MIZA-482373 format. One line per 2 residues: number of its first residue (from 1); for each residue x, y, z of N, C-alpha, C. Coordinates in steps of 0.001 Angstrom, whole numbers, plus 500000, padded with zeros to 6 digits. Atoms other than C-alpha are relative to their C-alpha. Layout:
BEGIN
NUM> X:Y:Z:X:Y:Z:X:Y:Z  ...
//
This chain:
BEGIN
1> 499271:498979:499899:362189:940706:198428:500206:500742:498744  499823:498946:501067:362385:943778:196037:501175:500937:500547
3> 498933:499083:499703:365626:945618:196030:500124:501081:498994  499781:498840:501100:366684:949092:194305:501330:499662:499433
5> 498597:500145:500712:369300:948692:191820:500297:501160:499227  499430:498778:500784:371116:951888:190816:501182:499546:499109
7> 499043:500286:501049:373023:951612:187601:500246:500869:498981  499639:499339:501030:374514:953242:184775:499909:499105:498755
9> 500248:501081:500928:373276:951229:181768:501147:499796:498990  498892:500198:500757:376431:951774:179662:501159:499230:500724
11> 498849:500506:499000:378714:950545:182525:499941:498382:499847  500055:501429:500287:379865:946997:181617:499888:499085:501159
13> 500150:500633:498622:379885:946053:185440:498584:499830:500373  501383:499889:499680:376375:947211:185911:499403:499019:499128
15> 500590:500935:500970:375323:945098:182793:500167:498546:500544  499677:501359:499465:376977:942087:184342:499078:499755:501354
17> 500748:500190:498817:375308:942746:187638:498522:499758:499905  501509:500076:500361:371803:943225:186040:499989:498519:499519
19> 500099:501277:500292:372304:939873:184453:500065:498867:501030  499940:500935:498787:373285:938187:187622:498735:500100:500667
21> 501396:499879:499341:370090:939654:189157:498857:499168:499357  500906:500546:500953:368007:938386:186323:500114:498320:500136
23> 499755:501533:499804:369731:934841:186465:499651:499329:501160  500387:500626:498612:369121:934565:190024:498684:500257:500386
25> 501557:499674:499946:365455:935740:189645:499791:500953:501373  500185:499039:498979:366052:938589:192155:499198:501201:499458
27> 500920:499018:500323:363232:941062:192104:500548:501418:500225  499446:498678:499666:364510:944691:191530:499247:501133:499556
29> 500498:498873:500644:363451:948104:190731:501289:500741:499511  498852:499358:500667:365929:949814:188299:500004:501515:499950
31> 499788:498477:499953:367225:953328:188557:501098:500452:499495  498931:499441:500806:369513:955174:186170:500564:500834:500880
33> 499223:499301:499178:372084:956603:188336:500243:501535:499553  499659:498788:500652:372811:959599:185893:498829:500921:499978
35> 501357:499407:500406:369114:960503:185198:499219:500257:501428  500684:499630:498649:367852:960347:188774:501187:499657:501178
37> 498981:500036:498997:370923:960884:191051:499623:500061:501375  500403:500116:498659:370788:959939:194687:500149:501464:500674
39> 499854:498777:499366:370186:962927:196879:500637:499739:501363  499220:500011:498932:371938:963740:200123:499336:499236:501078
41> 500773:500553:499090:369171:962330:202259:500233:498386:499854  499774:501370:500393:369391:958972:200364:501320:499495:500364
43> 498480:500531:499752:373173:958825:200558:500473:499795:501439  499848:500143:498525:373233:959496:204233:499438:498703:500570
45> 500741:501149:499290:370642:956635:204911:500878:498816:499525  499241:501096:500519:372625:954223:202554:501344:499800:500639
47> 498772:500167:499344:376018:955052:204011:499792:499304:501309  500391:500482:498605:374497:954301:207471:499639:498637:500074
49> 500306:501359:500371:372927:951072:206317:501166:499041:499576  498811:500755:500686:376057:949945:204525:501135:499686:501196
51> 499020:499948:499115:378382:950498:207536:501450:500284:499632  498569:499677:500474:381169:951573:205203:500314:501361:500037
53> 499828:498712:499910:382852:954842:205115:499514:500647:498705  500403:499331:501253:381659:957616:202609:500874:499823:498876
55> 499185:500041:501076:384571:957401:200567:499719:498621:499171  500300:501237:500747:383636:953816:199448:498918:500170:499110
57> 500964:499888:500987:380648:955461:197637:500438:500664:498943  499490:499180:501071:382899:957466:195303:500497:498992:498882
59> 499390:500870:501206:383682:956053:191768:501350:500366:499746  498687:499464:500076:387251:956364:192052:500646:499686:498679
61> 499409:500112:501203:387899:955112:188584:499292:500982:498958  500647:499101:501071:385549:957597:186843:500685:501233:499622
63> 499210:498720:500621:386568:960488:184702:499816:501178:500995  500331:498726:499271:384668:962916:186752:500897:500237:501401
65> 499047:500068:498829:386417:961914:189961:501442:500225:499677  498598:499738:500360:389858:962046:188285:499962:501585:499657
67> 499983:498699:500449:389145:965232:186634:499857:501192:501129  500389:499052:498783:388039:966977:190013:501200:499915:500930
69> 498707:500255:499141:391222:965598:191546:499507:499590:501645  500585:500188:498735:389046:964211:194249:500821:498958:500908
71> 499148:500627:498924:391886:961793:195532:500797:500815:500909  499195:499045:499089:393781:964737:196781:498877:500751:500847
73> 500956:499198:499397:390662:966552:197968:499123:499352:501111  500897:500455:498899:388470:963981:199872:500622:499811:501400
75> 499506:500299:498638:390825:963415:202807:499819:501290:500836  500247:498642:499101:390267:967165:203841:498602:500358:500052
77> 501337:499809:500085:386574:966957:203374:499303:499185:501263  500746:500711:498985:384248:966103:206299:498877:499205:499373
79> 501152:500935:500601:381294:963434:205752:498908:500844:499375  501200:499230:500565:378574:966103:205172:500389:500507:498531
81> 499423:499354:501201:380841:967853:202420:500219:498947:498825  499871:501051:500819:381521:964452:200902:498555:499581:499495
83> 501233:500354:500473:377850:963437:200748:499456:501124:499078  500526:498929:500969:376885:966982:199268:500531:499793:498580
85> 499196:500080:501223:379491:966538:196718:499495:498599:499087  500445:501187:500591:378240:962893:195729:498669:500386:499379
87> 501286:499829:500480:374663:964138:195498:499965:500988:498682  500131:498927:501238:375669:966751:192611:500142:499273:498778
89> 499689:500802:501340:376333:963880:189948:500006:498661:500340  499830:501522:499768:375463:960290:189803:501140:499372:499458
91> 498660:500547:500485:378689:959788:188004:501168:500021:500910  499076:499932:498715:380543:960402:191247:499752:498918:500909
93> 500403:500950:499175:378732:957515:192665:500527:498625:499617  499687:501229:500157:380144:954078:192886:498855:499309:499481
95> 500884:500752:500503:378111:951659:190856:500291:498510:499640  501324:499796:499635:376077:949458:190901:499805:499974:501330
97> 500369:500002:498633:374399:949847:194176:498783:499209:500060  501300:500785:499599:371817:947349:195775:499430:500361:501316
99> 500540:499517:498673:369572:948987:198428:498936:499023:500460  500852:500852:499452:367783:946490:200502:499298:500652:501213
101> 500819:499471:498870:365461:946917:203554:501103:500307:501333  498927:499936:499017:368585:946511:205908:501433:499846:499812
103> 498642:500233:500520:371540:946364:203855:500271:501004:498582  499600:499322:501163:373278:948279:201094:501367:499215:499419
105> 498814:500589:500688:375774:946625:198560:500473:501014:498926  499383:499079:501010:378327:948761:196795:500783:499358:498984
107> 499119:500798:501133:379861:947607:193566:499354:498513:499872  500475:501441:500242:379314:944134:192103:500955:499021:500410
109> 499232:501144:499518:380777:941427:194186:499006:498606:499950  500857:500937:500022:378973:938293:193376:499928:499111:501272
111> 500148:500794:498607:379785:936310:196728:499248:500826:500971  500676:499120:498964:378545:939351:198709:498480:499959:499746
113> 501192:499712:500483:375446:939778:196620:499369:498449:500445  500678:501087:499613:374725:936019:196852:499723:499817:501467
115> 500272:500202:498538:374936:935936:200729:498850:500923:500394  501154:499300:499569:372450:938787:200950:498671:499900:499256
117> 501110:499962:500791:370175:938300:198137:499421:498745:499693  500527:501403:500415:369867:934444:197678:499777:499139:501401
119> 500017:500860:498668:370601:932864:201260:499184:500462:500816
//
């Protein structure tokens, strides 16, 4: 299995996640989330595969999220508007992301990763 790994290389959590993938010999294609931001079509597909609400794809601890006051704005936005906003800048997207054939993992949760990628 080869998965798509979306990361921001300077992010310490992404670095830990990448090390985890390497240590567990998981085959992946690396993608820099800032240089090649997910588009709305990809995001819609991934949100559907993940089974998670769109708001879980926002990097709520990021400076851009905070500077745009999205905590206050997101509740009033429909899913389409949220996806379009996410597609404007990779720094708004929670990372790392793992995209498999039939699953999407958001953030680095080793137990969840092991369940989907190892077992």
